[in-house]
C-alpha positions as CSV (number, residue, x, y, z in Angstrom):
1,Q,61.9,65.0,122.1
2,A,63.9,62.1,120.8
3,Q,67.4,61.8,122.2
4,L,70.3,59.5,121.6
5,V,73.4,59.6,123.8
6,E,76.5,57.5,123.0
7,S,79.1,56.5,125.5
8,G,81.9,54.1,126.0
9,G,84.5,55.6,123.6
10,G,88.1,56.0,124.5
11,L,91.7,55.1,123.6
12,V,92.6,51.5,123.0
13,H,95.6,49.6,121.7
14,P,95.5,47.8,118.4
15,G,94.0,44.4,118.9
16,G,92.0,45.6,121.9
17,S,88.3,45.6,122.5
18,L,85.8,48.3,123.4
19,S,82.0,48.4,123.9
20,L,79.9,51.4,123.0
21,S,76.4,52.1,124.2
22,C,73.6,54.4,122.9
23,A,70.9,55.4,125.4
24,A,67.7,56.3,123.6
25,S,64.8,58.3,125.0
26,G,61.7,60.2,123.9
27,F,60.5,57.7,121.4
28,H,59.4,54.1,121.1
29,F,62.9,52.6,120.8
30,G,61.6,49.0,120.3
31,R,59.8,50.0,117.2
32,H,62.7,51.3,115.2
33,I,65.7,49.9,113.2
34,M,68.9,51.2,114.6
35,R,72.3,51.8,113.2
36,W,75.9,52.6,114.1
37,W,77.9,54.9,111.8
38,R,81.4,56.3,112.1
39,K,83.2,59.4,110.8
40,A,87.0,59.5,110.6
41,P,88.9,62.7,110.0
42,G,89.1,63.5,106.3
43,K,86.8,60.6,105.4
44,A,83.1,60.4,104.6
45,R,80.6,59.0,107.2
46,E,80.6,55.2,107.0
47,F,77.9,52.7,107.9
48,V,79.1,50.3,110.5
49,A,76.2,48.0,111.6
50,G,72.4,47.8,111.7
51,I,69.9,45.9,113.7
52,S,66.1,45.4,113.2
53,S,63.6,46.5,115.8
54,T,63.4,43.0,117.4
55,A,67.1,42.2,116.9
56,A,66.2,39.4,114.7
57,T,68.4,40.7,111.9
58,T,71.7,42.4,111.9
59,N,74.1,43.6,109.1
60,Y,77.6,44.9,109.0
61,A,80.0,46.7,106.9
62,S,82.6,44.4,105.3
63,S,85.3,46.3,107.1
64,V,83.9,45.2,110.6
65,E,82.2,41.9,109.8
66,G,83.4,39.3,112.3
67,R,85.0,41.8,114.6
68,F,82.0,44.0,115.7
69,T,78.7,42.9,117.2
70,I,75.6,45.1,117.3
71,S,72.9,44.3,119.9
72,R,70.1,46.0,121.6
73,T,68.0,45.8,124.8
74,N,64.6,47.2,124.1
75,A,63.5,46.9,127.8
76,K,66.3,49.4,128.5
77,N,66.2,51.5,125.4
78,T,69.8,50.7,124.8
79,L,71.8,50.0,121.6
80,S,75.3,48.5,121.9
81,L,78.3,47.9,119.7
82,H,80.9,45.5,121.0
83,M,84.2,45.9,119.1
84,T,87.1,43.5,119.1
85,A,90.4,43.1,117.2
86,L,90.5,46.9,116.8
87,K,92.7,48.5,114.2
88,P,94.0,52.0,113.8
89,D,91.6,52.3,110.8
90,D,88.7,52.0,113.3
91,T,89.6,55.3,114.8
92,A,86.6,57.6,114.3
93,V,83.7,59.3,116.1
94,Y,80.9,56.7,116.4
95,Y,77.3,57.6,116.1
96,C,74.0,55.9,116.7
97,N,71.2,56.6,114.4
98,V,67.4,56.0,113.8
99,P,67.3,55.9,110.0
100,Q,63.6,56.1,109.7
101,R,63.6,59.5,111.5
102,N,67.1,60.6,110.6
103,W,67.8,61.1,114.3
104,W,71.5,61.2,115.4
105,G,73.4,61.2,118.6
106,R,76.4,63.5,119.2
107,G,78.9,60.6,118.9
108,T,81.6,59.1,121.0
109,Q,85.3,59.2,120.0
110,V,87.1,55.9,119.5
111,T,90.9,56.0,119.1
112,V,93.0,53.0,118.3
113,S,96.6,53.6,118.8
114,S,99.8,52.2,120.3
């Protein structure tokens, strides 16, 4: 049974940094593209970042480009998202996703507030 478990969320001040992790299990993690998404209250779910199976290619939403970095460690079945220069607009529940299988984690809350 595939499982994705996000962690690392919390409360951070504007301009601060936070790193999220997604622990994957139950499938061949290293064979799949992975993505981060987020869902803010009253807004549609938004793509944040994606990474190819070998980490050779990454892509980002324009709203986070230059501030967020997606990475993965296939040997540890782990996906990461390092977020810097956080803004209140980054407040959301962040989810990791396997797009080819439409698998989703339960999310981790990130709140950016002074």
